[in-house]
N, C-alpha and C positions, 0 to 999 in steps of 0.2 A: 415430228423430228425425222430426219431423212436417213437413208442408207447410203447416199452418194458421197463421193469424195471429191468430185469435180462438178462444176455448175453446167452440166449438159442438159439438153431438153429430154423430156420423158421418152422412154422407148419401152416397148413391151419386153419384159425379161423372159428368159427361158424358164419354163416351169420345171424346176428340179428340187429335190429335197436337200436343204442345206445340211452340212455336216459340222461337227465340232471343229474340225480343222479349218473350214471356211470361216467360222466365227472367230477363231483365234487369229487368223490372218487379217480379218477385217479390223479387229481391235488393235493389232500391231500397226496397220496403216493409219488408223484413226489417231493413235498416239503420236505418230510422226507428224501428221497434219496439225494436231493440237500444239505440239512443240513449235512448229514453224509459225503458226498464228500467234503464239505467245511471244516469240521473238519479234514478230512484226508489230505487235501491240506495244512492245517496249520501246521500239525505235520510232513508231508513229502512234502515240497513245490517243485514244478516244476518251474524252471526259464523260463521267457520269452526270447526267442532267439533273438539275434541281426540280423541286416540285413547287406548285403554287396553287392558290385557290381559284375559284371560277369567276370571281367578281369582275375581272378585267377581260373576260372572254365571253361576251354575251351571245354570240351567234354560232349556229351549227354550220360548220363548213363541209363536213363529210361524216358518213356513218355507215357502219357495217353491222348487220344482225345475222347471227347464225345459231341454229338449234344446238342445245347442249346434249339432249338425249334423243339422238336420231335413230337408234337401233333398239327396238323393243324386245329383242330376244333375251331370254333369261340368262343364257350362257355368256352373253356379252356384258351383263350388268356390272360385274366386278371391274372390268377394264374401263367401262364408261364412268363409273364412280371415281376411279383413279384419275382418269383424264380431267374430269370436272374439278377434282381436288387440286390438280396441278394448275389448272386455269385460275382457280381462286388464289393460289400462292403467287402466281406470276402477276395477276391483276393487282394485288396489293403493292407490288413493286413498281408497276407501270402507271397506275392511275394518278392523274393530275401531274404528269410529267410536263415540264415547260419546254416548248420547242422554239428555237430561234434560228434565223437564217445563217448565223455564224457557227452553229454547232451541228455535229452529226449525231443522229440518234442511232445507237447500236442496241439491238435486241439483247445480246448477252451482257453488254456492259450495264444495262439497266436491270436485267433480271438476275444476273449472277448464275453460278453453276447450279443446276437442278440436282440436288442430292437430298437424302433423307433428313439430315440435320438441319437443312434449310426449309423443311416443311413440305417436301415433295413426296409423292407416292408412286406406286407402279401403275402406269397407264400404257396403252398400246402405242407403238411407234414403228415406222418403217425401218427395217434393217435387213440387208441382203435380200431384198425382194419380199420379205415377210413382215407381217404385222406382229410384233413381239411385245411381251410385257417388260417394260423397262422403267426405272425410276425417272420421273420427269416426262414420261410419254404423254403425247396428246397436245403438246404446246404448239404444234404446227397449225392447229385451228386458230390460235391467237396470231401467229406470224402471218398466216394467210389474210386475216382480217386487217392487220396493220398494213400489209401491202395494198389491199383494196382501198383503204381510206387515204393512204398516201397518194395513190393514183387519182382518186376523186378530188383531193385537195390541190392537185397539180404540183406536188413536191418532187424534188429531184431524188431518184432512186440511185443510191450509191453502191449498194451490193444486194443482189437478190439471186437466189438459186431455186430452180424448179425441182420438184420431186423426181426421182428416177423411176418411179412406178405410179401409174395413175390409178388411184383407188376409186371405185365406182361411187358416184354421188359427191365427189370432192371437188374443190375449186380447181384442182389440177386439170380437170376435164375441159375447162375453159381458159386455161393458161393464166389463171388469176391466183396462183399459189406462190408461196415463198417459204421454203423449208429451212429449218434451223437445226444445227447439231453443235453442242458445245465442243469447242469454241471456234472451230475452224470453218463452219458453215453458218454465217451470220446474215441477218437482214439489217440493212442500214439505209437511212434516207436523211435528207436535209430539207428542212422547212423553207418555203419561199417567203414566209412572213411570220411574225410572232403568233403562236398558237398554243393550245393546251390539249394534251391527250387525255381522254377519259376511257377507262377500261372497267366495265361493270358486268357482273353476272346477276341476272335475275333468275327466277325459278327455272325457266326453260330456255333462256337465250344468253348468248355472249354478245354484248353490245360494245363496240369500239367506236368512239367518236373523236372528231377533231373540232375543237371550239376555237373561235377567233373573233375578229371584228370585221364585218364587211360582208360582201356577197358570197354565197355558196358557189363553189365551182360547178361547172356543168359537165364534167367528165362522167362517163357512164359508170353507174354502180355495178357491183358484182352481179352477174347473171344468176337468176334463180336456179337452184339445182334440185334434182330429183333425190330428195333425202331418203326415199324409200329403197333406193339401191343399197345393198348390204355388202360390206367387205368382211372377209374372214380373218380372224387372228388365231393365235395358237390355241384358243379355247374351242374354236369351231371349224378349223380348216380340214379336219379329218385325216391329216397325215400322221398316222399313229407310229410310223417308223422314224419320224424326225426326233432328234435328240431333245428338241424343245417341247415335245408334245405334252400338252396339259398345262403349260405355263399360262398364268393369267386366270385360271379358274378360281372362282371364289363363291361366296354365298350369293344366291340370287336375290335374296331380300336384303335391303339396306336396314341399318339400325336407326334407332331414334335416341336422341340425347335430350335429357331433361336438365336444364341449367337453372337452378333456383337460388334464392337467397334466404330471407327470413321465413320461418315456418308459418304456413297457413294450413289449418286442418282441411279446408276445402280442397286445396291443391294437392295435399297429401292423399286424400281419398281418390281424387281423380287419377293420380299416377298409379295408385294401387290397382285400379280397375283397367287402366288403359295400356299399361306397359306389356311388352312381349319379351320372350327370351332373346338375348343379344343386345337389348337396350342398355344404355348407360345413364347413371344418375350423377350429376355434378353439383356440388354445393360447397360453400366455404367450410362448413362442418356438418355432421349429421348426428343422429341420436347417440352415437358412441361418445360424444363430447360432454354429455350430461348438461348441455346448455338448452334451456327452454326455447330460446329463439331458433334453435336448429334441431328440433325434436323430430326430424324427418324419419319416417319408417315406411318406405314405399314398397318394399318387397322386391326392388330391383337388385339383381345380383351384382352387377358391376358398379361399384361406387368409387367416385373420384372426388377428393376433397382438397382444399387448399388451406391447411391449418396455419401455415406461417403468414400468408397474406391476410387471413382472417384475424390473426393475433395483432398484427400491426395496424389493421384498420380499427380494431377495438381500442388499441392504445391511443391512436391519434384522435378518435372520436371523443374520448373522455376529456380531451383538452379543449374541446370546442365549447362555445356558449350553449346554453340550454335550448335556445330558440334563435330564430332570426335568419336573415339571408346568408350570412357568413357560414353558419352551420349547414344549411341546406346545400349551398354550393360545394362545401368541402365534402359532404357525404356523397354527392353526385360524382365528384372526382375520385373518391375512394372506391365507389362501385365500378368506375371505369377501370381502375387498376386491377381490381379483383376479376373483372370480366376477362382481361387479357390473360390472366393466369389460367382461368377455367377453360378458355377457348382452346388451349393446347390439347384438350381431350376430344376435340372434334376431328376424328380421323376420317379418312376417305370413305369409310363404310357408313358414315352417318349421313343419311339422306333427309332426315326429318329432325327438326329441333323444336323443343317446347321450352321457351325461355322466359324467365321472370323479367318484368318491365325494367327494373334497375340496370340490367345488363344488356338490354335490347340495343340501345344507341351505339354502344361500343362495338358489339358484334356486327351490327349493320355497317357502321363506318369503316371497319377494318376488313370488310368483305367476307366474313365467315358465314353469312347467311345466303350468299350468292349460290345459285344452283341447288338450293335446298328448299323444301317446303318448311314453313315454320308457323308456330302458334305462339301467342303471347299470354302469359299469366299476368293479368292486370291487377295489381294491388294498390293502384291509385289512379286518379284521373290522368289523361294525357296532359302534358305540360301546357299545350296551347289552350285546352279547355279549362285547366286550372287557372291560368292567367285571365281568361275571359270572365270566369265566374268571380274571381277576386276583384277584377276591374268593375264589374257591375255592382258588387256589394259595396265597394268603396265610394261609389257615386253619392255625393252628399254627405259623406262621412270621412272627410280628409283627416280628421283628428284621430282616427282609429288606425294606429300604426301597423297592427298585425294583419290588416287587410292589404298592406302594401309592402311588407317586409321581405317578400320572397318573389323574385322573378329570375328565371333561368335565362341564359344568354340566347339571343335569337338563333344563332347557329345550332345550338343544342335542341331548341324547340323544333326547328326545321328538320333536323336529322331524325328526331323521334317521329314526327309526322310522316316522313318518307317511309320509315320502317313499318309503322303501323298500317299505312296504306297498302303495303305489299304483303302483310301477314295473311295467311290463309284462314286463321281462326283467332278469336279473342275469347279467353276463358276467364270468367269472373263470377263471384256470387253477388256483386254489387249491381243493383238494378239500374241505377243512373248511368254507370259506366257501360253496362251492356246495351242500353238504349242508344248509345252513340254509334254503335257498329252494326246495327241492323241484323241481316241474316248471317253475318260472319260471327256474331256473338253466340257463345255457348254459356248459358246461365247456369251456374252451379248452385247447389243448395247450401245456404249458410248452415254451419254446424253449431247447434246450441250446446253449451256445456251440460253434462248430465248431473243430476243432483235432486235431492228431495225438495219438495215445496217447503219454503220457509214459513213457520208460523208468524203471522203478521199482526202488528198493532200500529197501523199507520197514524202519523201525526200530520200537522200542517207543515210538512217538510217535504222538499223535493231534493233529489240527489242530482248534482251536475257533474257528469263524467270528466268535464274539462278537457284540456287546461283552460284557465281563464284567459281567453283570447277572443278577439272580435270575430275571427273566422269560425269559431265554435259556437257563436251565438251568445256570448257572455253579456253583451250590452242589452239584448232583448230580454234575457232572463232576469237581469238586474231590474229592468223597468217593470216586468211582470211581478217580481217579488215585492217591490215597493208598493205596487197597486193592490196586491192581495194581502200584504202583511204576513207573508210566509217566511219560513226559514229555509236556507239553502245549505246543503252539505257539499263542501268542495272536495273534489277527489283528484285534482291535478294541480300543476304548477300555476301560480298566480302571476301571469306575465304582464298584465296591464297595470301593475303597481300595487303597493300595499294599501292604498286608500281606495281602491276601486269599489269595494263592497261596503263602503260607509253608508249608513242609514239602512242597511240590510242585515238582518240577523243571520249569521253564518256559523257553521261548526265544521270542524275538520276531522273529527273522530266519531265513531258510533256505527251501529249496525244499520246500514242504509237499506239492505234488503228487507229487514224486518220492519223498519220504522218510516221509510219514505213513502209518501202517498204516490209518488211516481218518479221515474228517472227521466230527466228532461235534457234534451240535446237539440236545441234549435240552430243547428250548425249550417253554415254556408258551404263548408268543406268537411267531409268526414269519410275517410277511406276504410277504417277498421273499427266498426261499432261493436267491439267485443263486450263491453259492459252493458250495452243495450240488449245484446243477445242473452247475457247472463240474467238480466232482469226479467226478460220475457220467459226464460226457462224457469225462473223462480216464481212466476205468477205476479210480478210487479208491473203495473202499467208503465208504458213507455210513450213519451211525447217527443216526437222528432220531426225532422224535415225530410223531404224526398232525397236530399243530398246525402243522407245517412245510408242510403242504398238498401233498405230493408223492404221486402215485399209486404203487401197487405196481409194482416193476420190478426187473430184475437189478441187484445191487449195493447195493440199499437195504434196510436193516434197521430196522424200526420198533419202538420201545419205548414203553410208556405214560409220560405226563408224570409226573414226580416219583418214578418207580420206580427207585431206585438199584440194587437187586438185578438187575433186568432189564438195566439199563445195563451193569453190570459183566459180566454173562454175554455180552452182545452184543459188547463190546469184546474180551473174552477170545478169542472165536471168530476174530477177524481179526488178532490180534497174532502176529508171527513168533516162532517158538520160540527162534531163536538170535539175534534182534535184540538190540541193545544201545543203551542211552541214551548219547548223546554230548554 
């Protein structure tokens, strides 16, 4: 953002220390110019442009890429974080803006006034020849990039102003800059053909693109700049007698935010060991709610919860069916709404995010992860892998509805894959999930429940953690039970129908830890094998598939998914010879 009041070419300013009177006069002039522009906009209004998806804009017409973190000095860290935060806020308003030859694009009409209530923070901007800390500061990096891509695409420049001071290493050095200041210094252009504007922040770059249909223009892109050149702001200029001296100083270290949902002891232990002072913990609820699903106790001092949103999610989820696609789709939508609430805790000082998978897509789509490093707490398979595994399992089994009853929308699957591809790390105790991410995966240790070994008198009985669903291996266990003549203790909902277990002896009550010869879970999909862990901790043999995500250990017998013969053999090895079905 600029210090100028008229669109003149840059000139070298006299080096003098600004005074409070200078600042007051500047603000007075700025107020007059804002009023004048406001009257002009009333008489000749510029419409706010609508947004669209990318489907009708397959080709890249122009692109600008610029670094987000160009200054490694610790004294500049706070202002850089503020700048990147402002770029995130503006990107959410600009991304996917539809451009047409009949409409003028106005930077301020699209972004709106940059103030704290709109999500903007203090970043550095040019004012009276100085780089000062101001709310909304740093947006000129975005207006510069917009000017660059508009030139590359051959669009008509309607209004553009150069900076009044050339900052070393900036695009003003090559005359490729466009400064903005609410609302009287705007950047405006008109597209020469239908196009779509994309504004995205990755970890280290601001990427502004224009998409369309047809050939890319041959206009010269922005000249590469020497980003090693450093400019001084109020934190580093050394002018101790200036009335602004010290503005913009802040903590050199950025904070980390942990955004979680359902309690997992493995993730809780990780956060207890990984957090540092200044970090923030965000969850729908925490241990103070006395809800087992939110028993978080991470030791992080700053806690942010969303009890109202959590209450309404719980209320609505109770009205959903027990299983099926409708329930899963509704739960994804509820997680999306909750993520929007929790994202308000991502201040400009948060440079790293550790986010639970249910909230990942929302934070990624809305731009909250741009310019930040982030890790993902994986409590299930990625949707794309989940679909693939269910599709493989349903081959030849079209009658098994619970292998086909949940598919997320392609758009949601694509967004999740994009976000996971950009993640710096994947944290999970699940061995199958960890194997999907190679070196980026951090394999946590499953936490077994503590307790004394249960005195056992096993029978020809196996416990099925359930629910009775095809994806949990119910069909394979039913076939094995019939072949071996054993009893099955059911421990979950019977989704496949009331007659599913006919010709099999079943029970629904009893001490499964003491009497079951084994706990059997021949699942195609299993994200949270808590009962298997409980069984292993109690000394009960466990027969499961690799999809259950448990590492090799004593008492665990792994069989391939869908292999009934291997399942029968594994169960036979653990059955007592003289046990009886009761």
